[in-house]
N, C-alpha and C positions, 0 to 999 in steps of 0.2 A: 362218161356222161356226154362229152362233146360229140362222140362218134355215134351214140345211140339215138340221138335226136328225140323226136316226140314219143318214141316207144317207152323210154325210161320214165318220162314225165307221166305218161298215161298209166303205167303199171304201178308207180309208187303212189298209192292212194293216201299214204301218210302225209304226203306233201300238202294235199288239200285239207287234211284234217288239222295239221299243225301250223300251216302258214295261211293265214287269212289276212290279206292286205299287207301288213308290215311284218317282215321277218324278225322274230325275236331271237337275237343271237344267243342270249344267255340260256334260253330254253333248249336250243339246239345243242349247245355245248353240254348241258346237263344230261340230255337224252343220249348224246354220244358217249358220255362217260358211263352211263348205265349199260350200254351194249359193249363197251370196251374200246376205248381209243387205242390202247396198246395192242389189242387184238387186231384192230383195223390196220395199224402200222405193220404188224407182223404179216397180215394178208397181202399188203402191198409189196413188202419185201419178197414174199414167196412168189408173187406173180412176176416181179421184175427179175428175180433169179432164174425163173423158168424161161421167160421170153428172151433174156440176154444170154442164155446158155451158161450162166454162172461166170464164165471167163470174163466177159465184158463188164459185168457188174463189179467183179473183183478189181479189174484194171481201172475202172472209173473211180472206185473207192480209193484205190492206191494213188490216183492222181490228186485227190483231195488231201491225202496224208502227206505225200511227198512235196507237192507244190503248195500246200496249205491254202489252196483256193485263190492264189494271187491274181489269176486272170479275171476272177469275178469282181475285182475291185476296179477294173477298167470301166470307163463310162459306156463304151460301145457294147459291153456285155450286160449292162444293167437291165435292158428290156428282156433278154433271155432269162436272166436270173429271176426277175419278177414273175415272168410267165411260168417258169418251172415251179417256183415257190407257191404261186396261187393254185396251180394244178394239183400240187401235192396236198395242199390244205383241203381242196375240194374232194380229193379222193379219200382222205382220212374221214372227212365229214360224211361222205356218202356211204363208205364201207361200214362205219360205225352205226349209221342209222338204218341202212337196208340189210346189212349182213351179207352182202353179195358184192363181188368184184370180178371182172374178167380181165384177162391179159390185154385185150384191146383197149381197155380204159387207161392203161399205163403207157401207151405208146409215146406220149409226150415226154414222160420221164425216161423212157428207153432212149430217146434221142439225146437227152442230157447225159446219160451214162456213156453212150457211144462217143459223144464229143469229148468227154473227159478221158475216156480210154485212149482215144486217138492222141490226145494231148500228152498222156503218159508215155505212149510209144514214141512220139516225136521227141520228147525230152530224153528218153533213154537213148535214142539215136544220136542226139547232140552230145550226150555225155560219152558215148562210145567212139565218136568220130575221131577225136584227137589220138586215141590209142590204136587206131587201125592204120596200117601202112597206106600210102597214097594210092598205089596201084590197086590194092584190095578195095579201097573205098570207091574208086571209079567203077570197078567191076560190080560192086554191090549196088551202086546207083543204077547201072544199066539193068542188072537183074531185077531190081525193084520195079522199074518201068515195065519190063516184060511181064512180071508177075501181075502187075496191076491191069495190064491189057488183057491177059488171059482170064483173070477173075471177072472183069467187066463183060467180056465176051461170053463167058459161061453163064453169067447171071442175066444177060439181056433177054432171053426168052421169057423170063418171069415177068418182065415189064408189060407184056401183052396178055398175060393170063387174067382170067376173071378172079378177082381177089377172093370171091366166095364160091368158087367152082365146086368145093366140097359140099355145098348146100344145094346141089342140083336137084336132088329128089325133093327137098323142102320146097323149092320154087315150083316144081312140077305139081306137087300136091296142092299148093296154094292156088295155082292157076286152075286146076281141076275143080276145086271147091268154088272158086269165083264163077266159073262157067255154070256149075250146077245151081248156084244160088240164083242166077238170072236176075229177075226183077225183085226178088225178095230183099227186104231191107234188113241187112245185118243180122242174120240168124245166129244164135249162140254157138260157140265152139268151145270144147274142152280139149286141150292139147298138152303134150308133154312139156312144151315150152311155148314161148310167144311167137316164134318165127313164122310158122305156117299161117296162123291167124293174121299176123302183121302183113305178110306178103299178099294174102288174099283180100286185103282191104278191110278186114273186120276191125271194129272198134270196141267190141265186147267179147271177152273170152276169159276162161279160167284155166289155170295150170294144174295138171295132175300127171306126174311123171311115171307113176306105177299103176298098173291095172288093179292092184290090190286096194288102192285108195279111192277107187271110183265110188264106192258106197258112201264115202264121207264127203263127196263133192256135191254140194247142194245144187250147183249150177248145171249139173248134168241133166236134171229133169226138164230144164227149159232150153236145152241145146239141141241143135239139129245135127251136129257133127262131133265125132270124137277122133282125135289124131294121136296115134301112138307110134313108137318105134316098132320095127319088125320083130324085135325080141319079145315084146309084150303080147300076152294072150288074154284079152279081156273076156269075161263070161258073156254068154248070149243074153242073159237077163241079170239086171242089177237092181237091187232095192236100195233106194237112197235113205240113209238112216234118219236124217233130220225131218223128212216129210213123209216117209213111207211109200213114196211113189216108186212104181216099178217101170223100168225102161228096157226096151229091147235093143240090142246092139248087133248090127249085121255089117259084115265087111262090104265096102262099096268100091274101093279102089286100092291098089297096092303099087308102090313105086319102089322097085328093088334096088339093092346095092350094086354099084359098079364103079370101078376106078376109085375106090376109097370112099364113095359116098354112102351114107347110112341109109338104111331102108326106112320108109315111112308108109304106114297103113292108115287109110281114112275109113272110118266106120260111120254108118248112118244110125242115128239115134231116134227112136220113136217111143212115145209113152204107151205103155200097155193099157188097153181098155179096162175100166174097172169091172170087177166080177159081180 
């Protein structure tokens, strides 16, 4: 939520429907229970396990079991403890309400588990030190410093990378749409997700991930653009089921895959003249 900014608030229309002025906590808790708070917790665990590669989550959990969270009773850790707890509560609420969660939303909790995993490794080192001969301990310390330097040097090129370089085609497609729009005020867009419309500066769009679902997308009749992945093959003519409107779809620009970037195709949408 904190990383998505205004896009999340814009797309979650239920916020405006459910929250008018004062947030009613009881209503949110009841609504969350309907969608499954337990399911939301399971989704968070799944995202954390994936982003932490499993190992760091296991080590972090082991820290809580072995150390019994004694470090969290210290006053200087209270701020971090409150921050992580608040973020976890927000994630459970959001996932249970929206039914959606991304790994990037769990980055704050990722930091928590990495810190606890490091604490467990440090504790294990302290426990093992008295049992290791002095000369071996000194060699291990020097080896640890060398290993740390090598790891930092190997990871340093990542610090200057574009964190979203995999979305290069998405940004290119968005820039192309923005140029084509010119002075037109916010023409409608139907896209496989919200990234292309968001980067193009649009504030009104609809999501449709599969070309088979275009006929059920009522917003397509009022849209100027359709954005799909390169794998999708939308039909040249689509009849919108709810209105009976027929639209013509023609390919306008293609942004191909390269270096792991996914292909994006922009289609021009026009209403067919009535017969």
